[in-house]
C-alpha positions, 0 to 999 in steps of 0.5 A: 757726031757719034764714035766707034769707041764705047767710051770717049773721056777726052773733051778735045774728041767730042766737044770745042774749047770754050773759046772756039768759034765752031762748037761741036753740035749734037741734036740732044746732050743728055747730062747723067748716064745714070738711071734715067739718062741711060734709058733717054739715050738709048731710045732716042738714039734707036733713030739713025738720024738722032744724034746724042751727046751722053755726058757721065761725071763718073767712069764705065761700070764694066770693070768695077766688080762692087756693080756686079755682086748683088750681096755686096752692093753695100762694098760700093758705098763711100768709094770713087763710084759714090758721090759721097754726099752728106747731109747738113747737121740734122737739128732732130737728128742729134746733129748728126750728118746722114749719108746720101749715097748717089752712084758716080758711075755709068748706070748711076744709082741703079749700079749701086742700090740694093737691086729691088725692082718694085712699081710702088703703089698704083695710087702713088700715080693718081696722087701725081695727077692730083698734084698737076702731073697730067699724063702721069697715072699708073694706067698711063705709066704701066706700058712703060713698066712693061716696056722696060722689063724683061721678067723671068718666072721662078718656080719657088715663087708661084705667086707672081703672075708672069702676065703682069710683068714685062717679057721682051724689054731690055731690063732683066728682073726675076726673083733669087734662086737665094733667100735663105730661112731668114727670109721666110721665118720673117715674112711668116712673122709678119702674117703672124702678126697680122699683114697679109702675104702677097705674091708680087709687090708689083701687081695692079692691086698694089703693094700691101702686104708682106713678100719678097722682092724682085730683083734686077739680077740677071741668069748669071747671077750679076746685077742688071744695072740699067746701064747694062740694060739700056748701054749694051755693047751694040747700042754703045757701037752706034754711030749717032751715040757719044758717050763722055766718061770723067767728064762733068757739065759745068752749066747749060748755056743760054741765048735770049729768045722771044719766049725767054731764055733759050738753053742751046749747050753746055759747058764741060771740064775734066776738073775745076782747074781743067780746060773747058769746053762746050758743045751745042744742043740743036734740039734740046738739053735734058738733064738727068742728074738725079734728085741732089745733081739736077737741082744743083746743076740747074742753080748754078747755071742760073735757075733757081730762087733769085735769093739762093742764086744771088747770094752765091754770086750767080747770075740770075736767068730765070726766077724759079723758086721751087728749084731745089725745094720739097725734097723728099726722102724716105726716112727710117728709124735706124737699122735695128739689130735682133740677136740671132743664134749661130748658123742661121744668119749670112754673118759668117761670110764676115769670116775671111775664108768663108766669104772668099769661098763664097765669092769663089762660087759666085765667080765660077757659077754665079750662085750661092749667097753672093748671088742673094739680095741682101734685102730679100723681102719686106712688108709694106703696111698702114699705120691705121690697119687695125688687124695688125699687132703694133703696139700690144699692151700700148694699144690706144696709147700710141700717139695720133698718127695723120694720114699722109699716104698716097690712098686707102689701098697704099702703105705709109711704113715699110718694114724691111730686113737684111739676113745679116748685121748691117749696122748703119752700112757706115763701117764694116759689121762686127765678127763673131756674132750673128743677128737680123737687121730690120728697119722701119721706113716712113714711106710718105713723110710730111715733112721735106727738105732742100738742095742748095748751092753753095757757091757759083761752081758745080765742083762745090757739092751743094747743102743737103738738108733732108731736115730728118723727122722735122714733123712730129707725125713721121717721128710717130710713124716711125715709132709705130714701125718700129715697135712692129719690128720689135714684136717680129722678134718674139713671134712664134715663127722666129723663135727657132732663128733669134735668141733675144733677151726677155728685156733689154735696158741696156742702150749702148749694147749692139742689140738694143733695142732688138732686145727690148720688149715692145711692151716696156720700151717707152715712146721716149726710148724709141724716140731717143733711139730714132733721134740718135740713129734715124736715117734716109733711106737713099730715095731722094726725090721731087727737088725739081718736081712736076708742077702746073706752074713756076710756083708749084713746081720746076717742070711741066707736064712735058718735063720742060722747064719752066719758062725756058726753051729747050730745056727738059729734066728727066729723073727722080726730082721730077716726082710730084711727090714720093713714091710708096716704095723703091723708086728706081722701077719708076725712074725707068718707066718715067724715063722711057715716056719721056723718050716717047715724048721726045721722039714724038716732038717735031 
């Protein structure tokens, strides 16, 4: 049932009209050609006898230049290749709606994210096992991290042990040629404040410490998305793989069976008013729509809380109370802009001539600042680490913080930095000023949110409520990380680069609270800043999580939807809990393991 064409957008060529007597059949229908779906479809079609239809609502990635330039990834946000989701107003976030970018393009969010490759903390996966995810320990996932990766060592980063990385996988990773003086200075500043320097965030010892990020950038200075890695031209030419683009999966189709409802196919269309089609899955339907799209599709298909479904007028196929619940995202205090001296940051690229020259250099040889990571490094720290100078004169007076980390060797705070002024990425940065943007991130929030359908139509975006800072503990962790970020600006290591004032109280200024003295700014002022500027960090997970029963999760440890035959989920929504870092590499490892499960199935 495959095609000689790379992509197909006409449903008549890969599906049957809804009223047709005969269905178009495939062994597997994979919904969502994103970070997980590309992996699953690529791996299971390595078996020539297995036919797969991969369905993507967005279009091909090849002609989208914003998916290629590493430094330019923020330019892809709020464009047609972004789903442009936003939250409901956040009661503890000044009633703001916060952006929730998700990739609407082949490659999904791996085509528009910050290009960070991180395996997170090994203890994250032991926590998963404790929550009922048997078979998902770090030891059991490590072969899949290695299987997916093709790491290229770099002489400028001697602290990385190549043997801790995969060398023959399809996904290219490495360290950037361009990281700039800001990255080294901030890492040195972290060390000055008591953070341990480490060579690699991806070693079996975990990610506690300060370092540069490994990136998903290839040898030509271009983003190496999961689509480029797993849907190469040779894979797209497989006769047993059909990739449908600009096509929306409206709902899963079911039939009754002795063991409960069975997924037998998918209803498809190009738009709400367009002709409807259907395809049959002879073996299984696999949903890979991500932590927003997956629970939404389950719900409009009749799988979810009975109360939510009936309110939206959707017939209940299976009452599954946990669909769309326990949505987790990393939350940040909001971007802090630290005043910098001219000549040190990348803000000069905002000038049209400088930006065009850098773009031209990248187009010619893949080099220069456009090949750099916008987020070159970070510090992963614990809020209870007594060796780190968080609060200075205020030490001992800070609010009590409860520990929600994955374990004693895992962080609960990430502090990351951009070598330029970014704001909240919702508008172009100002010209003529220079700064370093720092963010303090709560890695293991206590609070969780929901994804809830609005109507019976997949085309009506769901209500997304991350419940930003609903937990007072999350506020307290963010405040501690924020004080650390402010203290970075006043270290000896940063003196050459930054130009902070002794202490500023001008809360309307671009450089506040970056210009505030961390020993004088109050908790109330910090909390007000977080309330007005706090965000999620674009890492939603766990909205269809693994759990041992329908009361504790949506899927079992084999990623089968509880009580439903022939239906699995594979994406970040299945994470039993949030991970202590950037999740893309974890999603790929989960998808690699899922593909092996499918290959082993009868």
